[in-house]
C-alpha positions in Angstrom: -0.1 0.0 0.2 1.1 4.0 -0.7 1.8 6.6 1.5 -1.3 8.0 0.4 -3.5 5.5 0.2 -2.2 4.3 3.8 -3.0 8.7 4.7 -6.7 7.9 3.1 -7.4 4.6 4.5 -6.6 5.5 8.5 -8.2 9.1 7.5 -11.8 7.4 6.2 -11.1 4.6 10.1 -10.2 8.1 12.5 -13.1 10.0 10.5 -15.8 6.1 11.0 -15.0 6.1 14.2 -15.8 9.5 15.3 -19.3 9.3 13.9 -20.1 6.1 15.0 -19.1 8.0 18.8 -21.2 11.4 17.9 -24.4 8.5 16.8 -24.3 6.4 19.7 -23.8 10.1 21.6 -27.4 11.7 19.5 -28.4 8.8 20.0 -28.8 8.5 23.7 -29.4 12.3 24.1 -32.1 12.4 22.2 -33.2 8.7 23.8 -33.2 10.2 27.1 -35.3 13.7 26.5 -38.6 11.6 25.2 -38.6 9.2 27.7 -38.4 12.4 29.7 -41.3 14.3 28.2 -43.1 11.2 27.6 -42.3 9.2 24.9 -42.1 4.9 26.0 -41.4 2.1 23.5 -41.6 1.5 19.7 -41.7 5.6 19.2 -39.1 6.4 21.4 -36.9 4.0 20.7 -37.7 5.6 17.0 -38.4 8.5 17.8 -34.1 9.9 18.3 -33.2 8.9 14.8 -35.8 10.6 13.0 -33.8 13.6 13.6 -29.9 12.3 12.8 -31.7 10.7 9.7 -33.3 14.9 8.4 -30.0 16.2 9.4 -27.8 13.1 7.3 -31.3 13.7 4.6 -29.5 17.9 4.5 -26.5 17.5 4.9 -26.0 15.0 1.5 -29.1 17.5 -0.8 -26.5 20.0 0.4 -23.1 18.1 -1.0 -25.6 17.1 -3.9 -26.2 20.7 -4.8 -22.5 21.9 -4.7 -21.3 19.3 -6.3 -23.2 19.6 -9.1 -23.4 23.6 -9.2 -27.4 23.0 -8.4 -29.8 25.1 -6.3 -30.4 24.2 -2.5 -33.7 23.9 -1.8 -34.1 26.2 1.0 -35.9 23.1 3.3 -32.0 21.9 3.0 -30.3 23.9 5.0 
């Protein structure tokens, strides 16, 4: 493996690890919040994922627009 590939893959690995930690922390925080305010069961378990899912979708729409020189819809901002 060349030095450039090693740098690239090690960067991917570290970013993936940091992202995994962020997902766990974000989910646990949101889960505590929704359960504190009365959501339980399946709804309580799924609701925190919707927040991160919307953030991810918005980010991908903005990235796609930037890469292809498209206008980014206001809701994605």
